[in-house]
N, C-alpha and C positions, 0 to 999 in steps of 0.2 A: 605916928595913927598916920600921919602925911604918907609919908614913908610906907606903910605896909597894906599903905589902900593902893599909892603904886607900883607897886609889887606886886599887890596882884591882879590890878590888870593887864599888866606886865604878862604876864601868867595868860590870860585866859585870853590875849593877842598872839601867844605864843603856838596856845592849842589851835587855836581856829586856824594863824596860818599852816599850820597842817595838819588840820583834818582834812581829807582824803575833796576830789572833786565832787557833785552825785551824778548814779552811772547816766553812758547817755540811752536809753530809754530806744535804741535804735541803732545800739551798737552790738555786735557778737558778741561770746566772753571770753576772755583770756587765752584761749585757744582759734577763737576766731569765727568758732562755729555757733549759727543762731537757733536758741531751741525753738519745737514747735509741739506745745503737749498734746492737742488730739495728735498728730503725726503717731507721734512716739516717737521722737525723733529730732534728727537736729542736720544743720546743713553747714554746708564751711567751700565758701565760694572759690575757685581755680582765678590766681592773678586776673588783675584786667577786668572785674565780674561787679559794675555796680547793683547792690541793694536796694528794690525800688515795691515793694508790699513786703510784710513781717506781716502774720498775722498764725495763733495758734492751730491753723486748718489750711492755708497755702502757704505760696511764698513767688515773687516775681525780683528778678532781676535781670544788668547786658551787664551789656560790653559796649565799649563805644563804635565799637566796628557793625553794629546793628545786628545781632544779636540775640536775643531774647529766650528766657528762659521761665513755665512758671510748674508747678510743683500745687497739685490742689491732692483732693481725699472721693474719694465716691463710697456710700456706702454695701454695705453687708460684703464678707471674706469668701471672694472667687481667688479660683484655679486659675493661673494665668496662662489657659490652653488656648489654638487658633484660632476655636470659635467666642471667646473670650473676644481674643481680640483681637476681632472684625467688627463683633458689639460695637466695642470701641470707636478703633475708626470711622464706624457713617456716624458715633459720637461728634467727635473731632472735628470730619470733616461738619457739621451739620452745624457746629458753632463757628468753624471759618467764613463755611457762608452767610451767618448772622452778621460777620465781620466785612462782609465783600468776597469772598472771594467764589474764585470760578472755576468754572475749564479745567475738570482735579485729573488725574491718572487713575486709575482703577492701583488699590489699595495696595501696599506689600507689609502683611501679617508674618512675622514667625514667632514664632518659643524657643529664645536660648537663654543660659544664666548670663546675667550681668556681676559688676565688680564695684560693692559697696563699700563702704569707709571700717565697716567691723564683717566681711565675706560674701560671697558670692549666692547668689541667689538665681531662681527661673523669673525671666516674668517676659514679657506680653510686650513683642516690639511693634511697634505702626511706624510706617514710613509716606509719607502722602505728596505729595510734586500739585501741583495748581496756582493758578494764575492769580493776580492782584489789581481786580478788576479795577481800580481807581490810578493806581499808579500806574498799569500798564505790562506789570512786569512776573515773570514765572517765579512762583516762592516755593518752601519745601518747611515740612512739621517732623520731627521727628522724635516719635514718644516712645516711652517705658510706662508700661503697668504692672508690678507686682505687689503679692498681696501682703494682708502686718494684720497684727488683729484686731475680725472687724468689719475690713475694708480695707480698699483697694489703693494706694500710691499711684500718681501718677509727673512723671517729670518727660516734660515737653520743650525744646526748643523749636522755633523761628527764625527763617529767613528767609532773604532775598537768593535765589539760587546759586547766583554768585558766589555765595558762603553756603553753601552744602555744604561745603570737608570740612569749613569750621563749627557747621552748627552740631554734625556726623557726629566729631574730635569732642566737641562743650557737652554734650549729652552724654557721653563716656564721660569726661571731668567731673563732672556735674552729679552724679552716679557715685565715683572715686570718695566724694566730700559728705555723702550719704550716709548718716550712719539712722539705724531704727530698729530703737530696743521691741517697741513692740511686733514684736514676733507672729505671721499663720499659731491663730488656736487651732487646741485641739479637740477640734467639735462634736468626744465623746462617741459614748458605744450604739452601731445604729439601734437596736432595742434597748424602750425606754418605756416605765413601770410608773404612772398612777398612781396618787396617792390616794389615789380614789376605784382602787384594787381591782387597778383593768392596764395591761398595758400594748402594747406593740410593733412592730420595728419596719423601721424602713426602708423604702420599695431604696434600686441605687437610685441615684443622684440624689438623694436626697438625706434632709441634718438636722440637727437640733436649730433650733437659730443661738445662740452666741448674746448673752446680755446686750451687747453693743443693738446684734441688729432685731430689738423686739418690738422696739417702735417703729418702726419699719412694719414690720412681721404685723404684730395690733392691726397697722392705718387699714390690712386689705383685711385679717377676721374679724372687722369692728361690718363689714358692708350685710353678714349675715347675721349682727347679733354677740355676738363674742369678743370686747376688746380688752377682755382682762389678760385671755388663754392659762392663766393660773394655775402653775405648777403642783399643785392640791389636787387637783381633779379636772387636767388634762393633758394631753400629751401629744404636744406640736409640734413637725416638720416644715422644713422648707426645700424648696430648690430652689438655689439662690441666684442674683442675676446679673448679668454683667452690666444694667442697662438699667432703669426702672422695678416698679416694685415685686415681690416674687408669688413664688407657688406657691403656698398653704394649704397645706395639708392635714387636719387639728381632726381632735373627740375628746369629749369633753363630757362630764356624768348631766345626767336629767335627774331629779329625784322624782321619776311620774311612774310607776306599777303601772304595768300594761297588760295582765296576764299572760293564757297560755300565749303563744306565739308559733307555730309551727303550718305546715302545708293544707292540715285541715278549717286553719280558724284566721290563713292569711288576706281571702278578702274582707272578714272581718274587723280585723282586724288594723288591716291596711287604711280602713273606710278613717275608721278611728281616729288613729295618726295624719293621713291627711286633711281634714279637719282642726285638729289641733297647728301642728302648722301653713298650711295653707289656706283655713277657711276663709281668710281677710285676703287673697292676692288678688293683685286687680288682673293679676294676666295666671289665665288655665294654667297649671300640672299637673300631667299624668298622672296615672296612677301606676304605684309604686312595680318594680322586679323585686321578682322572688331570691335572694343571695345567703349563700354561708357565711356570716359572722364570723371566725371563727372557728364554734363548735355548735354553734346555734344556727337558724333561720334570720335571716335579718332579713332589712326592707333597706331598697335603693332607689333612690328620685332622682331626675335632672331637670333638677325648677330651674324655669329662669330667669334668676332673678342676680344684684351688681355691678350687671354688665358684661359676665363675663362666662366662660364655665366653668358652672358649677353641681359635683352630687352632693346628696347627700345620703347617708344607709346609718339607720337605725335599727343597731338589739338592746332585745331587752339582759338584765340581770339582777344579779340583789338588792344594789344602792337603785333601782329606779329602767333605764333604758342608758346605752355607749351611744350619743352619738356626735357622729361623724363625718367634715365635711372635708373636701378639696377643692380646689378654688386655684383656675387660670388662668395667673394674669399671662404669661408666654404660649405655653404648653396648648392642643388645639385639644378638640370632642377627643380623638381619638386616644391619644397620648395620655393627656385627666386622665379618658379609664382603664386606660394600660397602667397606669400609679394605684388606681380603687382597686383592681382584680388583683394585686403584686401586694397592698394593705394587706388585704380581708382575710386572706388564710392568717397572718398574723396576727391578729386579735388575740387577746391570749385572757382570760380573767379567772384572779387572781381572787374572787373571795373567798368564801367556808362555799367546801362540796359545789368548788370548779365555778362562784357565781354562779348558783345557780337562781333565775326569777323564783320572786317571791310571792305566789300567790294565791289570795285571801279563796277561804273555804266557800264562798258565792262567788266568783268568777271560774270557780275552779268547775262548781259545780254549771254554771250555765252552758261552762267551755263544751262539758259532753253532752246537756240534753238542745243543745245547737247546731252542734257542728261535728257530734259524735255518737247518735240516738242511738247503733246497732253496736255500740261497743259493750263490754263484758260491763266495764262498769257501771253502765245503763241498764243491762238487760238481765243482769244478774240480778239483782234488789227485784226489779221490773217482773222477772220470773216469781223473785222467793213473794212480793208480793199478790202476787197472781194465785202462788199455788194456797198462800194462809190464809186468803176469798174465799178459795174454790174449797181449800180443808173445812172450814165454817160454814159457812154454806153447805155443806154436804154433814156438819155435822149436827146444824137446827134440824135439817130434814127430819136423821133418825129420832130426833125428841122431837114424840109427837105432844100436844098437849093432852093430858088424862079425859078433858069432857070429850075428844072424837071419838074414844072410844064407843 
């Protein structure tokens, strides 16, 4: 029995001795790659680099001779063109100023292919030359910004000017060790149809938001009370920003029937809609202008809300109203107007009978009596009534009572 126990203990100690040590959470995988789930890829550091910070969404490393690198994300999938590069250059400059840099030279911005571990991609390249105030020495930053699914990946190297060539070479080497499995996503067709029986087409430069971009999009739409942007009842487009929140253009259904809206009834219906949307507004909202929304008359407002340029267009259809909001975080008033004027003609009503508005009989009668009293719809029955009444009176005159003889 004792021999059996000793044998068992010996077996357990042998197994324990052969068990692998626990994995180091700060170590790369067997290939030397540091995986980053949010980034959607991994990076292999060149020889001589030491990892300083490693997370799913960011990475930092340095060399012994003072070259620093950082990798991080910004939201929204943006094409890396020169305009975006200049916007990112301003952000890099602002952050360096917060860290004590000053005396910046004009940034160099270009768009060029860069080689990653898994292939070549287009990137916005930014080079900054500045002064480290505390050290009283010149510094350089070299950056590449490249699009991935629903976001932009930024890789930077930072060094004193005496190590400028090393910093430039380091950026190329670091990009060469970067693998991105999250490729830029297909942003879908320009024309989008809602389950609420209407469709519209995105203006040039606008697109449907990707799933990872919806939170930032809803943050903007929520300022006018539409925080869901449910695709069952809405169509949503964004103009994705290099920096900050997007410009947002969306249309949703609203179950509220207006009656007949045309050039005759416009003023009366506008007053009703104005009270509905702005009756409790603490700022005056100008009367709507008449616009064409798809194949029908609509209303267009310029409400002073949300602290940005905003437009509101409304058109009746078979489910009530289509309510379209355009919100400019980056666009100025004329540019936002241009986007609205581009999208309004593309609105299609896809329900029965072309999504014709449903108008109750009493509202239809009220429309003709209030706005078109000279219409044949009114004059015809009125004339018939006059004829009937006149005929009745004439007949009554002919039939004199017998006692009158």
